[in-house]
VMD Tcl script that draws the C-alpha trace (Angstrom):
set ca {
  {-2.15 11.34 -14.07}
  {-4.46 9.57 -15.44}
  {-7.00 7.26 -13.72}
  {-4.16 3.84 -13.51}
  {-1.25 6.26 -12.34}
  {-4.16 7.35 -9.28}
  {-5.12 3.62 -8.68}
  {-1.47 2.93 -8.55}
  {-1.02 5.31 -6.23}
  {-4.05 4.80 -4.27}
  {-2.78 1.01 -3.47}
  {0.15 2.25 -2.67}
  {-0.87 4.07 -0.35}
  {-3.27 1.72 1.43}
  {-0.78 -1.12 1.48}
  {1.82 1.39 3.47}
  {-1.51 2.48 5.79}
  {-2.76 -1.49 5.81}
  {-5.63 -0.64 5.02}
  {-8.02 -2.31 1.52}
  {-6.99 -1.57 -1.57}
  {-9.31 0.37 -3.29}
  {-11.58 -1.02 -6.87}
  {-9.54 -1.39 -10.00}
  {-10.49 1.63 -12.91}
  {-13.82 0.12 -14.09}
  {-14.41 -2.81 -12.36}
  {-17.95 -0.49 -11.87}
  {-18.76 0.89 -15.45}
  {-20.92 -1.49 -16.80}
  {-23.04 -2.25 -13.85}
  {-23.29 1.77 -14.34}
  {-24.24 2.37 -17.87}
  {-26.90 -0.84 -16.74}
  {-28.42 1.64 -14.33}
  {-28.09 4.46 -16.31}
  {-30.15 2.85 -19.30}
  {-32.46 1.39 -16.43}
  {-33.05 5.07 -15.07}
  {-34.12 6.92 -18.27}
  {-36.32 3.84 -19.21}
  {-37.95 4.29 -15.87}
  {-38.38 7.79 -16.12}
  {-40.03 7.70 -19.28}
  {-42.42 5.12 -18.66}
  {-43.56 7.53 -15.90}
  {-43.45 10.48 -18.17}
  {-46.01 8.53 -20.58}
  {-43.78 8.65 -23.71}
  {-43.06 4.83 -23.80}
  {-41.46 3.66 -26.78}
  {-43.72 2.45 -29.22}
  {-42.68 -1.11 -31.14}
  {-41.76 -2.92 -27.70}
  {-37.86 -3.79 -26.10}
  {-35.49 -3.50 -28.86}
  {-34.48 -7.21 -27.54}
  {-37.82 -8.23 -28.26}
  {-37.61 -7.07 -32.29}
  {-34.82 -8.16 -33.02}
  {-35.93 -11.42 -31.66}
  {-38.88 -11.38 -34.25}
  {-36.77 -10.00 -36.82}
  {-33.63 -13.12 -36.72}
  {-37.32 -15.32 -36.32}
  {-38.48 -13.86 -39.76}
  {-35.31 -14.32 -41.33}
  {-34.85 -17.31 -40.14}
  {-38.84 -18.60 -41.77}
  {-38.01 -17.10 -44.74}
  {-34.45 -18.67 -45.73}
  {-36.30 -22.21 -43.96}
  {-38.60 -21.53 -46.69}
  {-36.56 -20.74 -49.41}
  {-34.69 -23.70 -48.88}
  {-36.88 -25.66 -48.92}
  {-38.24 -24.69 -52.19}
  {-34.59 -25.01 -53.32}
  {-34.24 -27.53 -56.74}
  {-32.28 -30.19 -56.50}
  {-28.24 -30.19 -57.99}
}
mol new
graphics top color blue
foreach p $ca { graphics top sphere $p radius 0.5 }
foreach p [lrange $ca 0 end-1] q [lrange $ca 1 end] { graphics top cylinder $p $q radius 0.2 }
display resetview
């Protein structure tokens, strides 16, 4: 039996007993993954093992900005056709 079958059984049982239905499988998966990620970041900070170079989103934003500047510079110096 997989999670969907169990959910269907629980929904049927809740309807028969007049109780609210359980949440669908996967409803809280994203929130759980975020909580795990935040906890691991917190543990690294407390242990003094901060990642060198900062947050991934900041590094990604900086790389995209450099690429955009390089592309603009490259397009500016292109000879006319």
